[in-house]
C-alpha positions in Angstrom: 0.0 0.0 0.0 2.8 2.4 0.9 4.7 1.6 -2.3 1.5 2.0 -4.3 0.6 5.4 -2.9 4.0 6.8 -2.3 5.9 5.6 -5.4 3.5 4.4 -8.1 0.8 6.9 -7.3 3.4 9.7 -7.4 4.6 8.5 -10.8 1.1 8.5 -12.1 0.5 11.9 -10.7 3.5 13.3 -12.4 2.3 12.1 -15.8 -1.3 13.2 -15.2 -0.4 16.7 -13.9 2.0 17.4 -16.7 -0.9 16.9 -19.1 -3.3 18.9 -16.9 -0.9 21.9 -16.5 -0.2 21.8 -20.3 -3.9 21.7 -21.1 -4.7 24.5 -18.7 -1.8 26.6 -20.2 -3.6 26.5 -23.6 -6.6 28.3 -22.1 -7.0 30.7 -19.2 -7.5 28.0 -16.7 -5.9 27.6 -13.3 -4.7 24.1 -12.5 -5.7 23.5 -8.9 -4.6 20.8 -6.5 -5.5 17.2 -6.1 -5.6 14.8 -3.2 -5.5 11.1 -2.5 -8.1 11.4 0.2 -10.2 8.7 -1.5 -7.6 6.2 -0.6 -7.1 7.6 2.9 -10.8 7.9 3.6 -11.4 4.4 2.5 -8.7 3.2 4.9 -10.3 5.2 7.7 -13.7 3.7 7.1 -12.2 0.2 7.0 -10.5 0.9 10.3 -13.7 2.3 11.9 -15.5 -1.0 10.9 -12.5 -2.9 12.4 -11.6 -4.5 9.0 -8.0 -3.1 9.3 -6.0 -1.7 12.2 -6.3 2.0 12.9 -2.5 2.3 12.8 -2.5 0.9 9.3 -5.2 3.5 8.3 -3.0 6.3 9.8 0.0 5.0 7.8 -2.1 5.0 4.6 -3.2 8.5 5.3 0.3 9.7 5.6 1.4 7.7 2.6 -1.1 9.5 0.4 0.6 12.9 1.0 3.5 12.6 -1.5 1.0 11.8 -4.3 -0.8 15.1 -3.6 2.5 17.1 -3.4 3.4 16.0 -7.0 0.6 18.2 -8.4 2.2 21.3 -6.9 5.7 20.3 -8.0 4.4 20.1 -11.6 2.5 23.4 -11.5 -0.8 23.2 -9.6 -1.6 26.4 -7.7 -4.3 25.3 -5.3 -6.4 24.8 -3.4 -4.9 21.8 -1.6 -7.2 19.6 0.5 -5.1 18.1 3.3 -3.3 19.5 6.3 -0.1 17.5 5.8 0.1 18.7 2.2 -0.2 22.4 3.3 2.3 21.9 6.0 4.8 20.3 3.6 4.5 22.8 0.8 3.8 26.0 2.9 7.4 27.2 2.8 7.8 26.1 -0.9 4.8 27.9 -2.3 1.8 29.6 -0.6 -1.5 28.2 -1.8 -4.9 28.0 -0.2 -6.1 24.8 1.4 -9.8 23.7 1.2 -10.9 21.2 3.8 -14.0 19.7 5.4 -14.9 22.0 8.3 -14.7 20.8 11.8 -18.5 20.1 11.8 -18.6 18.8 8.3 -18.1 15.2 9.4 -20.2 13.5 6.7 -17.4 11.7 5.0 -15.5 10.8 8.2 -15.1 11.9 11.8 -12.0 13.8 12.8 -10.3 13.7 16.2 -8.3 16.8 15.2 -11.0 19.3 14.1 -9.5 22.2 16.0 -6.1 21.7 14.3 -7.7 21.6 10.9 -9.7 24.7 11.6 -6.5 26.6 12.5 -4.9 26.0 9.1 -7.8 25.9 6.7 -8.4 28.8 4.3 -11.8 27.7 2.9 -14.3 25.0 3.8 -15.9 22.2 1.7 -17.8 19.0 2.3 -18.1 15.7 0.4 -20.2 12.6 0.3 -23.4 14.2 1.6 -26.3 12.0 0.7 -29.6 13.8 -0.1 -31.5 12.3 2.8 -34.2 13.8 5.0 -33.0 14.6 8.5 -35.2 15.9 11.3 -34.8 19.6 10.2 -34.5 19.3 6.5 -32.4 17.5 3.9 -28.7 16.7 4.7 -27.1 19.0 2.1 -29.0 22.0 3.6 -27.9 21.0 7.1 -24.3 20.7 6.0 -24.4 24.1 4.3 -25.7 25.7 7.5 -22.9 24.1 9.6 -20.4 25.2 6.9 -21.7 28.8 7.1 -21.1 28.7 10.9 -17.6 27.4 10.4 -16.8 30.0 7.8 -18.1 32.8 10.0 
């Protein structure tokens, strides 16, 4: 898993982002960042369901970071989507970071919500199913929580 994300994934990203930056350069399009959170999130969900150890999920989360950094090395300008990515390339190049807000826990729960809130530039959410909750539909609830976080 570490080899796949850290080495092979980074090689794939280099090829892909050279193409993306080149295509964006032909128009007036800003190439923005990418993340491997799909791999990391899947590992976290598997750990929560006790299919894999939490330590392994944490290792997978960290192993996904180099793959994301490749986009910036090739020419992406932001926004990034992970705290480790921002921490590693902050001194190299200033770009915004977009993350799930501390109360936007639809995709996964976070034990470090206050830390992410301290470094995040803009908020987003993902994987919100359009289901009726007690107040209204889930996307509307998440947007309200997101508005509070942004304020």
